[in-house]
C-alpha positions as CSV (number, residue, x, y, z in Angstrom):
1,M,112.7,79.0,70.7
2,K,114.3,80.1,74.0
3,Q,111.8,80.9,76.7
4,V,111.9,84.2,78.6
5,G,109.7,86.1,80.9
6,I,108.9,86.6,84.6
7,E,110.6,84.0,86.8
8,A,109.1,85.5,90.0
9,M,107.1,88.6,91.0
10,N,105.8,90.3,94.1
11,A,103.7,93.3,94.9
12,F,103.9,95.6,97.9
13,G,100.8,97.6,98.6
14,G,102.1,99.7,101.4
15,T,101.8,99.4,105.2
16,S,98.6,101.6,105.6
17,C,95.4,102.1,103.6
18,L,92.3,104.2,103.6
19,D,88.7,103.0,103.0
20,I,87.4,104.6,99.9
21,A,83.7,104.7,100.9
22,Q,84.8,106.5,104.1
23,L,86.8,109.0,102.0
24,S,83.9,109.6,99.6
25,N,81.5,110.3,102.4
26,Y,83.9,112.6,104.2
27,R,84.6,114.6,101.0
28,G,80.9,114.7,100.1
29,L,81.4,113.1,96.7
30,D,78.6,112.1,94.4
31,N,77.9,108.5,95.4
32,K,76.8,107.4,91.9
33,R,79.9,108.7,90.3
34,F,82.0,107.2,93.1
35,E,80.5,103.8,92.6
36,N,81.6,103.9,88.9
37,L,85.2,104.1,90.1
38,L,85.1,100.5,91.3
39,M,87.5,101.3,94.1
40,K,87.6,99.8,97.6
41,E,90.8,101.0,99.3
42,K,93.9,103.0,98.5
43,A,97.4,102.6,99.8
44,V,98.7,105.7,101.6
45,A,102.4,106.5,102.0
46,L,103.6,107.3,105.5
47,P,106.1,110.0,106.1
48,Y,109.0,107.6,106.2
49,E,108.0,105.7,103.0
50,D,109.1,106.7,99.5
51,P,109.7,105.0,96.1
52,V,112.9,103.4,97.4
53,T,111.2,101.7,100.4
54,F,108.3,100.5,98.4
55,G,110.6,99.1,95.7
56,V,112.9,97.3,98.2
57,N,110.0,96.0,100.2
58,A,108.5,94.5,97.0
59,A,111.7,93.0,95.8
60,K,113.2,91.7,99.0
61,P,111.0,88.5,99.3
62,L,112.1,87.5,95.8
63,V,115.8,88.2,96.4
64,D,115.8,86.4,99.7
65,K,114.6,83.2,98.1
66,L,117.6,83.1,95.8
67,S,120.8,81.3,96.6
68,Q,123.9,83.5,96.7
69,A,125.0,82.2,93.3
70,E,121.6,83.1,91.8
71,K,121.5,86.5,93.5
72,D,124.9,87.3,92.0
73,R,123.5,86.6,88.5
74,I,121.2,89.6,88.7
75,E,123.2,91.7,86.3
76,L,120.6,94.3,85.4
77,L,118.5,96.4,87.8
78,I,115.9,98.7,86.2
79,T,113.8,101.0,88.3
80,C,110.7,102.4,86.6
81,T,109.1,105.5,88.2
82,E,107.7,109.0,87.8
83,S,108.3,109.6,91.5
84,G,112.1,110.0,91.3
85,I,113.9,111.8,94.2
86,D,116.8,113.3,92.3
87,F,117.2,114.7,88.8
88,G,120.5,112.8,88.3
89,K,120.9,110.0,90.8
90,S,118.7,107.0,90.1
91,I,116.8,105.3,92.9
92,S,118.2,102.1,91.6
93,T,121.4,102.8,93.4
94,Y,119.6,102.9,96.8
95,I,117.6,99.7,95.9
96,H,120.7,97.9,94.8
97,H,122.4,98.7,98.1
98,Y,119.6,97.7,100.4
99,L,119.0,94.4,98.5
100,G,122.7,93.6,98.7
101,L,123.1,92.9,95.0
102,S,126.4,92.2,93.3
103,R,128.4,95.3,92.3
104,N,128.8,93.7,88.8
105,C,125.4,95.0,87.9
106,R,124.0,97.6,85.5
107,M,121.7,100.1,87.2
108,L,119.3,102.6,85.5
109,E,116.0,104.3,85.9
110,I,113.2,104.7,83.3
111,K,110.6,107.4,83.1
112,Q,107.7,107.3,80.7
113,A,104.6,107.9,82.9
114,C,102.6,104.7,83.6
115,Y,104.2,102.9,80.6
116,A,107.6,102.9,82.4
117,G,107.1,99.4,84.0
118,T,106.4,97.8,80.6
119,S,109.4,99.5,79.0
120,G,111.6,98.2,81.8
121,L,110.2,94.7,81.3
122,Q,110.8,94.7,77.6
123,M,114.3,96.1,78.0
124,A,115.1,93.3,80.5
125,I,113.5,90.7,78.2
126,N,115.8,91.7,75.3
127,F,118.8,91.6,77.6
128,I,118.1,88.0,78.4
129,L,117.3,87.1,74.8
130,S,120.6,88.8,73.6
131,H,122.4,85.9,75.4
132,T,125.4,88.2,75.9
133,S,125.7,86.8,79.5
134,P,124.2,83.3,79.5
135,G,122.3,82.5,82.7
136,A,122.0,86.2,83.8
137,K,118.9,87.6,85.4
138,A,117.4,91.1,85.5
139,L,115.4,92.7,88.3
140,V,112.7,95.2,87.2
141,I,111.0,97.3,89.9
142,A,108.1,99.6,89.1
143,T,107.5,101.9,92.1
144,D,105.5,105.1,92.5
145,I,103.6,107.4,94.9
146,S,100.6,109.1,93.3
147,R,100.0,112.7,94.1
148,F,96.6,114.3,93.4
149,I,97.5,117.9,94.1
150,V,96.6,119.8,91.0
151,T,98.5,122.6,89.4
152,D,96.1,124.7,87.4
153,G,97.4,125.5,83.9
154,G,94.7,127.5,82.2
155,N,91.4,126.3,81.0
156,A,92.8,123.1,79.6
157,H,93.7,121.9,83.1
158,D,90.8,123.4,85.1
159,Q,89.2,120.0,85.5
160,D,87.4,118.3,88.4
161,W,90.1,116.2,89.9
162,S,88.2,115.4,93.2
163,F,87.7,111.9,91.9
164,A,91.4,111.4,91.3
165,E,92.1,111.4,95.0
166,P,90.3,108.1,95.7
167,S,92.3,106.3,93.1
168,A,95.7,107.8,93.9
169,G,97.8,105.0,95.4
170,A,101.3,104.1,96.4
171,G,103.2,100.8,96.0
172,A,105.5,98.7,93.9
173,V,105.8,95.5,91.9
174,A,109.1,93.7,91.5
175,M,109.8,91.2,88.7
176,L,112.7,88.8,88.3
177,I,113.3,88.3,84.6
178,S,115.1,85.3,83.3
179,D,115.2,82.3,80.9
180,T,113.2,80.3,83.4
181,P,109.9,82.1,83.3
182,Y,108.0,80.1,85.9
183,T,105.4,82.8,86.6
184,F,104.7,84.4,83.2
185,R,106.2,83.2,79.9
186,L,106.2,86.1,77.5
187,D,105.0,85.5,73.9
188,Q,108.1,86.7,72.0
189,G,107.4,89.2,69.2
190,A,103.7,89.3,70.2
191,S,103.6,93.0,70.9
192,G,101.9,96.0,69.5
193,Y,103.0,99.5,70.5
194,Y,101.5,102.8,69.8
195,G,102.2,106.4,70.9
196,Y,102.1,110.1,70.1
197,E,102.5,113.5,71.8
198,V,99.5,114.5,73.9
199,M,99.2,116.7,77.0
200,D,96.7,114.6,78.9
201,T,98.5,114.4,82.3
202,C,101.9,115.6,83.4
203,R,104.0,116.5,86.4
204,P,105.2,120.0,85.6
205,L,106.6,120.3,89.1
206,P,108.2,117.4,91.1
207,D,105.4,117.3,93.7
208,S,102.3,118.2,91.7
209,E,100.2,116.9,88.8
210,A,98.2,118.6,86.1
211,G,96.0,117.3,83.3
212,D,92.8,117.1,81.4
213,A,90.8,114.1,82.6
214,D,88.6,113.8,79.5
215,L,91.6,114.0,77.1
216,S,93.4,111.3,79.2
217,L,90.4,109.0,78.9
218,M,90.2,109.5,75.1
219,S,93.9,108.9,74.7
220,Y,93.7,105.7,76.8
221,L,90.9,104.4,74.7
222,D,92.6,105.3,71.4
223,C,95.8,103.6,72.5
224,C,94.0,100.5,73.7
225,E,92.4,100.1,70.3
226,Q,95.5,101.0,68.2
227,S,98.0,99.0,70.1
228,F,95.8,95.9,69.9
229,R,95.4,96.5,66.1
230,E,99.2,96.6,65.8
231,Y,99.4,93.4,67.8
232,T,97.1,91.7,65.3
233,K,99.4,92.7,62.4
234,R,102.3,90.9,64.2
235,V,100.4,87.8,65.3
236,K,98.2,85.9,62.9
237,N,94.6,84.8,63.6
238,V,94.1,86.8,66.7
239,S,90.6,87.7,68.1
240,Y,90.0,90.0,71.0
241,D,87.3,87.8,72.5
242,H,88.8,84.3,72.0
243,S,92.6,84.5,71.9
244,F,93.1,85.5,75.5
245,Q,91.6,83.7,78.5
246,Y,92.2,86.8,80.7
247,L,93.0,90.5,80.1
248,A,95.2,92.7,82.4
249,F,94.8,96.4,82.0
250,H,96.7,99.5,83.3
251,T,94.1,100.4,85.9
252,P,93.9,104.1,87.0
253,F,90.6,102.9,88.5
254,G,88.3,100.0,87.8
255,G,85.6,102.0,86.0
256,M,88.1,103.2,83.4
257,V,89.1,99.6,82.6
258,K,85.4,98.5,82.4
259,G,84.7,101.3,79.9
260,A,87.8,100.4,77.8
261,H,86.8,96.8,77.7
262,R,83.2,97.7,76.7
263,T,84.5,99.9,73.9
264,M,86.9,97.1,72.6
265,M,84.1,94.5,72.7
266,R,81.8,96.8,70.7
267,K,84.4,97.7,68.1
268,M,86.2,94.4,67.7
269,V,83.4,91.8,68.0
270,K,80.1,93.8,67.8
271,A,79.1,92.3,71.2
272,K,75.8,93.0,72.9
273,P,75.6,94.5,76.4
274,D,74.9,91.3,78.2
275,V,77.7,89.5,76.5
276,I,80.1,92.4,77.3
277,E,79.1,92.3,81.0
278,S,79.6,88.5,81.3
279,D,82.9,88.7,79.5
280,F,84.1,91.5,81.8
281,Q,83.3,89.5,84.9
282,Q,85.0,86.4,83.5
283,R,88.2,87.8,81.8
284,V,88.8,91.2,83.3
285,S,87.5,91.6,86.8
286,P,90.1,89.1,88.3
287,G,92.7,91.7,87.4
288,L,90.9,94.4,89.5
289,Q,91.0,92.7,92.8
290,Y,94.4,94.1,93.9
291,C,94.1,97.3,92.0
292,Q,90.9,98.1,93.8
293,R,92.8,97.8,97.1
294,V,96.0,99.7,96.2
295,G,95.0,102.4,93.7
296,N,96.9,103.7,90.7
297,I,100.6,103.0,91.2
298,M,101.6,104.2,87.7
299,G,104.1,101.9,85.9
300,A,103.4,99.0,88.3
301,T,99.6,99.0,87.9
302,V,99.3,96.7,84.8
303,F,101.5,94.2,86.7
304,L,99.4,94.5,89.8
305,S,96.4,93.6,87.5
306,L,98.4,90.7,86.1
307,A,99.2,89.5,89.7
308,G,95.5,89.6,90.6
309,I,94.7,87.4,87.6
310,I,97.4,84.9,88.2
311,D,96.5,84.6,91.9
312,S,92.7,84.1,91.4
313,G,92.3,82.7,87.8
314,D,91.8,79.1,86.7
315,F,95.1,77.7,85.4
316,K,94.4,74.0,85.5
317,S,95.7,74.2,81.9
318,P,97.9,76.9,80.5
319,R,96.1,80.2,79.9
320,R,97.1,83.2,77.7
321,I,96.8,86.7,79.2
322,G,96.6,89.8,77.1
323,C,98.1,92.9,78.7
324,F,97.4,96.5,77.9
325,S,99.9,99.1,79.2
326,Y,99.4,102.9,78.9
327,G,101.4,105.9,79.9
328,S,100.2,109.5,79.6
329,G,102.0,111.7,77.2
330,C,101.7,109.1,75.6
331,C,103.0,105.6,74.9
332,S,101.2,102.2,75.0
333,E,101.7,98.6,74.3
334,F,99.6,95.4,74.0
335,F,101.5,92.2,74.7
336,S,100.8,88.7,75.9
337,G,102.1,85.7,77.8
338,V,101.2,82.3,79.2
339,V,100.6,81.3,82.8
340,T,100.5,77.7,84.1
341,A,99.4,76.1,87.4
342,E,103.1,76.1,88.4
343,G,103.3,79.8,87.8
344,Q,100.1,80.4,89.8
345,Q,101.7,78.6,92.8
346,Y,104.9,80.6,92.5
347,L,102.9,83.8,92.8
348,R,100.6,82.5,95.5
349,N,103.6,81.8,97.7
350,Q,104.1,85.6,98.0
351,Q,100.8,85.9,99.8
352,I,100.0,89.3,98.3
353,G,96.5,89.3,99.6
354,N,97.6,88.6,103.1
355,Q,100.0,91.6,103.0
356,L,97.1,93.8,101.9
357,D,94.8,92.4,104.6
358,N,97.4,93.2,107.3
359,R,97.8,96.9,106.5
360,Y,97.0,99.6,109.1
361,R,93.6,101.2,108.4
362,L,93.8,104.9,108.7
363,S,91.2,107.1,110.2
364,M,90.2,110.3,108.3
365,E,91.9,112.3,110.9
366,E,95.2,110.5,110.5
367,Y,94.9,110.7,106.7
368,E,94.3,114.5,106.8
369,M,97.4,114.8,109.1
370,L,99.5,112.9,106.6
371,I,98.3,115.2,103.8
372,A,99.1,118.3,105.8
373,G,102.6,117.0,106.6
374,G,103.3,115.9,103.1
375,Q,105.5,118.9,102.2
376,A,108.1,117.8,104.8
377,L,109.5,115.3,102.4
378,K,109.1,117.2,99.1
379,F,111.4,116.8,96.2
380,G,114.8,118.5,96.8
381,T,114.7,118.2,100.6
382,R,118.2,118.7,102.0
383,N,117.9,117.8,105.7
384,V,115.1,116.2,107.6
385,K,114.1,113.4,109.9
386,P,110.7,112.2,109.0
387,D,107.9,111.8,111.5
388,R,107.8,108.2,112.6
389,S,105.2,108.4,115.3
390,L,102.6,106.4,113.2
391,Q,104.1,102.9,113.1
392,P,101.8,100.1,111.9
393,P,102.8,96.7,113.3
394,V,105.4,94.8,111.2
395,Q,104.2,91.5,109.8
396,E,105.8,88.6,111.5
397,G,108.9,87.3,109.7
398,F,109.1,90.2,107.3
399,G,111.5,93.1,107.8
400,R,110.5,96.5,106.4
401,L,112.7,99.2,105.1
402,Q,112.0,102.8,106.3
403,L,113.5,106.1,105.6
404,N,115.5,107.2,108.7
405,E,116.7,110.7,107.6
406,I,117.9,112.9,104.7
407,K,121.3,114.4,105.5
408,E,122.8,116.8,102.9
409,F,120.4,115.3,100.3
410,H,121.6,111.7,101.0
411,R,118.8,109.4,102.0
412,R,119.5,106.9,104.8
413,Y,117.3,104.0,105.5
414,E,117.0,101.3,108.1
415,W,115.3,97.9,108.6
416,V,112.5,97.6,111.1
417,S,111.5,94.1,112.2
């Protein structure tokens, strides 16, 4: 069988971050509830950062390592986001331009809440498997900026969203898809998908969110169970506790993942609390290490979890990872793949942890100023030059794309090094 999957991947967790304990104390949140979030830091978008800059900054290290011939074989570029900047024009066109990709390339954008990244991955996988262009590659970029401003919509949406702020992140994950899946070899056909109409969370306006937190949790848990059950119909002799050495989850916040895993262990294997806790620490917690430091970046989050596992897991021998992807509204999928020691080294070369360590740490005063000025770059802005007074140091040897101005709706970017 022809192999296919992720040849290379990289995550970009922003250039600045905020300490979540500091935010919790400043907002006067309930510390017991806060601890259940299992969050440490959140990435915060600066005024000159948007889904385009995050996507390009995630993908550029991958593209730069390709020869010109290899780069020219990227024939499909898919951007996956719910933070689009135009109702018609895809951000893939901007990303394509600033990465210098061949003009013989299909470009499109996918929107399906936090499931978008997985849908882009699967579309790219099928493009490679179709063999219509032997040797071609696809570039899938999931990029998002979370917004926690709530639009009230009657009693159904009058929820306490104060605990959404600590988990609202910004960032991107880029994945190069090919028939040389050095990083993550997808299990072909091993996929269970499940979805239905539900109004758990939505963006009724381009720059605001609304939702029912309890309904969202219930939908997430339901989809986790049902997509896995569908997976077991397509793959024989599968067990939740033994078939996967690690589990990567879409991670709105760590506590939600811990609750989902606890529910699955109870339902699928009738496990006791001590067994569940031990299993969580061994198979699930490695996938939280980057998510805890970036926050919810929508369609990219399940792949940020996957990156955390590959970077920190034990891959002396090949290990199978089960992945659960969920997007509000809703659609979900449980799929799997195999990682080897070679794949771990490929990902470690990206030094994702170092990039997160070197971010600028915002004070609460700076953070509040960023929130207050957020409307300057709202959806549909026609002309503006973003405030660039806050400039974190650029990491040595790594250029960074920034938004320079919007002129007659056209966004213009420049490299800072």
